[in-house]
N, C-alpha and C positions, 0 to 999 in steps of 0.2 A: 221627732219634735224640731221644728225649725228654730234658728236663733231668734231672740226677741230684737225687734226694732226699736231700740230704747234710748239710743244715742249714748247716754252715760249709764253705767250699771246702777248708780244710786237711784235713779230716776229724776234727778234735779234737771230743771230746764233753765236756759239762758247762760250766756257766755260769762264765765267767771273772771275776776281780775288776774292779770298776768303775775306770777310770783317767781318765775324761773325761766332761763332759756338755755337750751343746750341742743347740740347737733342739729340745728335748723328747725327745733320744736320749741314751742312756748308752753310752759307749764301753766295752766290756768286752774284757779281753785274755785270750787263752786260751794253753796252755802253750808253743806254738810261736811266741808273740809276735804273733800276728794279733791287731789291735784291730778289733772289729766293732760295728756300730751295733745296739743293743737298744732297742725292738723292731725287726724287720726292716723297713726302709723299703718304701714300696710300689713296685712295678716301673712305671717310665715306659717309653714308646716310644722316647723319645730323651733322653739325659742332659742336664740343664741344664748350660749352659757356664759355667765358673767363672774362666776365664782371658780376658785381654784378647788381641787378635790378635797382639801382639808375642811373646807366648809361643811361637806357632808359626811366625812369620815369622822371628824373629831367630835362631833354632837349627835352621832346617830344613836348612842345608847340613852342619851338625855331624852331626845324625841321619843324614843321607844318607852321610856319610863311614863311619859304623858299619856301615850296611847294606851298602855297597860292599866291607867287609872279608869278607862272607860270599856276596855275590852282585854281580858286576860289572856284569852287564847282563842283560836278560831281561824276563819278564812280572812286573810288581810290582802287588800289590793292596794298597790301604790301607783298612782298616776304620775307618770314623768319620774321613774325611778333614777334616771341618769346612770351613774356608775354602779348603782346597786348596794350601797352601804347600809341603807336602812332595811332592805329586804333581807341581806345577809344576817344582820342582827336580829331581825323578827324570826327568821327560821331557826336560829340558835336558841330562842326562847320558846320554841314550840309551835309557832303560827305556821299554818299553810298559806304560801304566798304566791301571789300573781302580780303581774305588772302589765300596764299598757302605756306605750310611748311611740311618738311618730318618728323617733330617731333610729334609723338602722344600726348606727354605731353604739347606741345604747343597748338595743336588743341584743346585738351580737356578744357585746361585752358581758351581759348578765347571763346569757346563755352559756357562754364559755366559763364564766366564774362560779355560777350556781347550778347549772344544768337546768335552768328554767326558761320556758319559752315564753318572752314577753310578746303580747300582741302588738303588732306594728300598726298603731292607729292613734288617733286622738281619742279623749274619752267621750267626745261628742259623737264620733263616727265608730266607736267601738261595738263589736258585736259580742261582747261579754254578756251573759244572761243578767237580766234583772233579779233583785232580791237574793243575790247570790253570796254576798260578802258580809262579815260581822263587823268589819271596819274597813273604811276606805281613807287613805292618807294621802297628803301631797305636802311638799316642802317648797315654800317660796315660788309658788307658780301663779298665785292669784293675780298678781301684777301683770302677768304676761297675757292671760286670756283675752281675746278681742272682745268676748261677752262672757264675763264671769258669772252671770246669773244662769245663762245656758250650760255652762260647764258645771256648775255646782248642781244643777239639777240632774244633769247626766250621771254625776257621782251618786246623788241621793238615790236614784232609780236602782243602782246596784246594791243599796243596802238591804239585808236581811231584816225581818222584823226586829225591833229593838236595837239594831245596828247604829253605829255612830260614825260620823265624818270627823277626822282629827287632822288638822294642818297647821303649818307654821306660817305667818305673814308679818311683814314689817309694817308698822304704822308710821308712814313717813308724811302723811297729809296732815293738814290742819296744825302744822308747827310753823315756826319762824324760818324764812328762807336762809337766815344765818347758818342753820344747821347744813344746809346744802352746799353753802360756801365752804364750810369745814371740811367736806368729804371731797369737794371739787366736781361732783356729778351726781345725778340721781339714776342714771341708766336709760334715759330716752336713747332710741325708740323701743329697745327691748322690754323696758318698763312702760307700759301703757298708762297705768293707774297708780297713784300713791294714796293709800287708804288711810283715813282716820277712823277712830273707834266708831263714830256715828255712821260714816259711810259704809263700814264693814257690816254693821248691823242692819242697814237698809239692804244691803246686797243679799244677806242671808235670808232676811225676811222675803224679798222678792222671788228667791229661789224656793221658798217653802220650807225653810230650815229655821231652828230655833237654837240660839247659842245656850248650851247648857254648862260650859266650863271655859275658863280662860285664865292663863298664866302669863305674867308680864315680865320683861326683861327690859330695863332701861339701856339704850345703846350709847349713852353719853360717854362712858368709858371707852368702848370700842371706837367711837368717832374721834376721841381724843387721840388714840394711836394712829388712826388713818391721817389725822391733821399732822401729827408729828412726823410720819412718814413723808408726807408731801413736803413739809417744810426742811426735811434733811438733805434735800437736793437731789441731783440726778443719780448719784450712786444707789442711794437708798430706793429710789423709785424703780432702778433697773434691776436691783437685787429681789425686791419684794414688792413690786408695783402691781397696780390692778391689770389683770390679764386683758389682752384683746379678746373680744367677743368670739367664742369658738362657733363655728358654723355646723358642726356635726351633732349639737346636743350634748357632748360630753365636756367636761372640765379641761382646760388647756393644760399642757405639760407644766411641772412645777420643780423647782430646785430645792435644795435643803433650806435655804433662806426663805422661800416661799412657804415651806411647811412649818417652820418655826414661827413665822408671822402669822399664819393662819391658826396655829395652836394658841398663840397669845391673844388673838382676836376672840377665839371660842371662849377662852377663859374670862375675858372681859366682858363678852356678850352676855354669857349665861351665869357663870359663877359669881361675877361681881355684879352684873346687871340686876340679878334677882333681888339685890339688897339695896338698890338705889332708888330714890324717888322716881315715880312715874312721871316725869317731866321731860318733854321733848320727844324725839323718836323713841320708839320701842320695837321689840319683836315680841310677838304674842303666839302662844300655844292656843289653839282653839279646839273646842270640841262642840258639836253640833248635831241635832237629830231631825229628821222630818217633823214638820209641825203637828201632823195628825197623831205622831206616836210619843210625842214630848209629854 
């Protein structure tokens, strides 16, 4: 299936107002709340990694708790498994695991760590069989895809009858730009799209998917810690600052301060964020199914 020539994945037309500028790109917001990078960033074979390892390691079990609400056991495919923390946790809980990732470094690390051969490909070019997995998962990838609709369709094709697509995505669109100023950046050009709830539902619908579950986590407390780190001066930024984008698809090296900072962020994002009002930026766990099986 060829990528859709849709411009923006939500299907909205016309240039939206500028709400943010970063790294030579203008963030424009369309009517559904989606914020998109203008001009369109070049398409990379593998997305540069913006997170430290702790972002994946410290929350893998919580993400798997969400996945198990929809699929208790079976064949699990992770798209873009990176360092492999979620795959390792899934295997410990009895899943049969597989992965697809365009990063040779990621494939090599998972093979060495778990003895699993990750297919070296994107999900759009993957040769994995259709209707082969009970659950397909991904973490924080939707903002990176050049064509999220095409990528989601490729994932949905791999679902066995009754299977679910489970993923995490940040809802950073449709909010005041003051939130972006607090963090200092939104991640252009690695992040191509900042989704709102409306934009996310539009993208799922265009991919032939129906959302059947959603769990929200307010990012307000985590953003407060990020803002405090930025205000603390050069030493704090050097000890636990945002990493430079890694080019191999794996998280950059981190020191003890980074790990402590990432553990605090994880606690604020999920344990605290689960109890805060759903105002401003949010992280959400999503479960979806192909429309014809919903």
